[in-house]
C-alpha positions in Angstrom: 0.1 0.1 0.0 1.4 3.4 -1.0 1.4 6.3 1.4 1.8 9.9 0.7 4.0 11.6 3.3 2.4 15.1 3.0 -0.9 13.7 4.5 -0.4 12.4 8.0 -2.5 9.4 9.1 -3.9 9.1 12.6 -1.1 7.0 13.9 0.2 7.6 17.3 4.0 7.8 18.1 4.2 4.0 18.9 3.1 3.4 15.3 -0.3 1.9 16.3 -3.6 3.2 15.2 -5.6 5.7 17.1 -8.5 3.3 17.0 -7.3 1.8 20.4 -10.4 2.8 22.3 -13.2 0.3 22.3 -15.5 3.1 20.8 -13.5 3.2 17.6 -12.7 1.0 14.9 -9.9 1.0 12.3 -11.3 1.6 8.7 -9.4 2.3 5.4 -10.2 5.4 3.1 -9.3 5.8 -0.5 -6.6 8.5 -0.8 -8.7 11.1 -2.9 -11.3 11.2 -0.2 -8.9 11.2 2.5 -7.1 14.2 0.9 -10.5 16.0 1.0 -11.2 15.0 4.4 -7.9 16.2 5.7 -8.7 19.5 4.2 -12.0 19.6 6.3 -9.8 18.7 9.2 -7.4 21.6 8.6 -10.3 24.0 7.7 -10.9 27.1 9.6 -14.5 26.0 9.8 -13.3 23.1 12.1 -12.9 24.8 15.5 -14.4 24.8 18.9 -14.2 21.9 19.2 -11.8 20.6 16.3 -13.0 17.5 14.9 -10.6 14.6 14.1 -10.8 11.8 11.4 -13.2 9.5 13.7 -15.7 12.4 13.9 -15.3 13.4 10.2 -15.7 9.8 8.8 -18.4 8.9 11.1 -20.2 12.4 10.2 -20.1 11.4 6.5 -21.6 8.0 7.2 -24.4 9.7 9.3 -25.0 12.4 6.7 -25.3 9.8 3.8 -27.9 7.5 5.8 -29.9 10.8 7.2 -32.1 11.0 4.0 -34.4 8.1 3.4 -32.7 7.7 0.1 -29.3 7.6 1.4 -28.9 3.7 1.1 -29.7 4.1 -2.5 -27.5 7.0 -3.2 -24.6 5.0 -1.6 -25.1 2.0 -4.0 -25.6 4.4 -7.0 -22.4 6.0 -6.3 -20.6 2.6 -5.9 -22.0 1.2 -9.0 -21.5 4.2 -11.3 -18.3 6.0 -9.9 -16.3 3.9 -7.6 -16.5 0.9 -9.7 -14.7 2.9 -12.5 -11.7 3.6 -10.4 -8.5 1.8 -10.2 -9.0 -0.9 -7.6 -5.5 -0.7 -6.5 -6.0 2.7 -5.4 -3.8 3.8 -2.4 -5.7 3.7 1.0 -5.0 5.4 4.3 -6.0 3.9 7.7 -8.0 5.8 10.0 -10.6 5.3 12.8 -14.2 5.9 13.0 -16.7 5.7 15.8 -18.1 2.0 16.2 -21.7 3.0 15.8 -21.1 4.3 12.3 -18.9 1.3 11.6 -21.6 -1.0 12.5 -24.0 0.8 10.2 -21.7 0.2 7.2 -21.5 -3.4 8.2 -25.3 -3.8 8.2 -24.9 -2.3 4.7 -22.2 -4.6 3.6 -24.1 -7.6 4.8 -27.5 -6.4 3.1 -29.0 -8.2 0.1 -27.9 -5.1 -2.1 -24.4 -6.3 -1.5 -25.1 -10.0 -2.0 -25.2 -12.4 -5.0 -26.1 -11.7 -7.9 -25.1 -8.2 -7.1 -21.2 -6.9 -6.9 -19.9 -7.3 -3.2 -18.3 -4.0 -1.9 -15.9 -4.0 1.0 -16.2 -1.8 4.0 -13.3 0.6 2.8 -15.3 1.1 -0.4 -18.5 1.9 1.4 -16.7 4.3 3.8 -15.0 5.9 0.7 -18.4 6.2 -0.9 -20.0 7.9 2.1 -17.1 10.6 2.2 -17.3 11.2 -1.6 -21.1 11.8 -1.3 -20.5 14.3 1.3 -17.6 16.0 -0.7 -20.0 16.2 -3.6 -23.0 17.5 -1.5 -20.6 20.2 0.1 -17.4 20.6 -1.1 -16.8 23.2 2.0 -17.2 20.4 4.5 -19.8 22.4 6.6 -22.2 19.6 6.1 -19.6 17.1 7.7 -19.0 19.4 10.4 -22.7 19.7 11.3 -23.0 16.1 11.5 -20.1 15.8 13.7 -21.5 18.0 16.2 -24.8 16.3 16.0 -23.0 12.8 16.4 -20.9 14.2 19.5 -24.1 15.3 21.2 -25.8 11.8 20.4 -22.7 10.1 21.9 -22.7 12.5 25.0 -26.4 11.8 25.4 -25.9 8.0 25.3 -23.0 8.2 27.7 -25.0 10.2 30.3 -27.9 7.8 30.0 -25.6 4.9 30.5 -24.2 6.5 33.6 -27.3 7.5 35.1 -28.9 4.0 34.3 
């Protein structure tokens, strides 16, 4: 796998992924979408709090599945755009929140991704979610809005667990 030195991944100093918490899971993202998301990460719009890759990737998944036609839009992108790209495209390792990872796993296991349909992998599903967000709002404001909503939802969920 190739890497581009000018775009850092979320590796810690020990070389292990930042997905060490039980709430996050390692994923892979195609380089073009990683580059765009890195731009969102460094954008002046990303402040107070500054969201990191797990927040941004997960926000893309949430944004894609928010509208009722999101599932269909994801497979439309996979079948018309991503399928035409070189399958050997470089990927970057990142982390995402477990809840959105599990949503993508459900999609991966869905009938739309089983025989006789082509089988898309999790990195392709993740990449498609990011690509759809990039197409919908190149500024990244949409992703940051969903990152805030996801953060509030996680905080609410954790406070309910703590009190229950």
